[in-house]
N, C-alpha and C positions, 0 to 999 in steps of 0.2 A: 850245392853252393848257395848260400844265402848272402845277399848284399843288403846292407842297411845304410841309407844316407842319413848323416847326422847322428847325434847322440840318441840313445833309446828313448830318452825322456822327451825329445822334440816332437815325435810323431808326425813326420813330414808326409803329406799326402803323396801316395805313389812312391814313397821312399823305401819300400821293401820289395826286392826282386829275388826270384829263386829259379835255379836251373840246374840240371844234372850235367856234370862234366866227368870225364874219365881221368884216371891217374896220370895218363901220359899226355893229357892236354896241357898246354903251357899257360903261364900267366898272361901272355899275349892274347890267347884265345879268350880268356876272361875279360881282358880289357876291350877287345873288339866287340864282345857281347854287350859290355857296359856302354860302349859308345853307341851301339844300336838301340839300347834302351833309353839312354839319357842324353845322347848327342855328343858331338865332338868337344863341346866346352868342358864337359867333365874330364875327358882325357887330357885336354890341354892344361887344366888346372892341376891334375895329378902329376903330369910331367914337369910342370913349373914348380911343383912342391907347394903351391898355394893351399892345396888340399892334399891329404895323404890317405893311402889305402892301408888299413890296419887289419891284422889277424885278431879277431875278437875272441878266438878260442885260447889265446895265450895270455898270461899275466906276468909281468905288466904288459899292457897293450903298447906295442911299438909299431911304427910305420914300416911298411915294406917299400924298398926302393924299386919302383916299377921299371925304371930304365935298366938297372943292374940285373933284375930277375925275370925280365919279360920272356926270355927264352928257356927258362927252367920249368920243369914239369911241376904240376900241382902236388904230386907225391913228394918230389924233392924238397919243396918248400913247406911241406906239412899241411897242405890244404885239402888233402884227399884222405879219407873218403867223406869227411864232414866239415868242409870249410865254411867259415862264417867270417865275412869281411865287412868292414865298415869304412865309409868315406867320411872323413872328419876334416875340420879346419886344422891346418898345420900349426904347430908351435913355431915360434920364431927361430929356434935353433935348427929345426929341420928345414924350414923355408930358406935359411941362409946357406944350406948345403952341408951342414955339419953332420958327421957320422955319429950315430947314436950308439954308444958303447956302454950302456948301463951295466950294472952288475946283473948279468942274465942268469936267472935261476930256471931250473927245470930242464927237461930233455925234449928232444923233438918228438912229435907225435907220429906214430905209424912206422911200419917197416919200410926202410928205404928212404926215409926222410933225412935231410941234412941236419946236423946239429945246429942249435940256435946261433952259436958263435960263427958259423959259416954264412949266416944270413944277414948279419949286422956288422 
């Protein structure tokens, strides 16, 4: 799992972290690890939707609802075996609590992963 803080062009010092997770680990495990790396402020901002956690292996990049999916396995949400997540500033619609239901193209990655329509 690779985690990148900010946009790739920003090059934030210490903004790239990496660790191995198993397919049966949950998003909560990743969030706990992120809290250990960067502190509780990051987790608070993700939960308040000021910032968002995005799956960078999908296009278009859409935020993951960390509250809704925290107990789901990484395999289920398509982040196993090669998850790449980004922490970004949220758009106003996401921050206001709107559900993002864009025209979702493509299928889920990996065997046992939920379809994209189940995640958003």
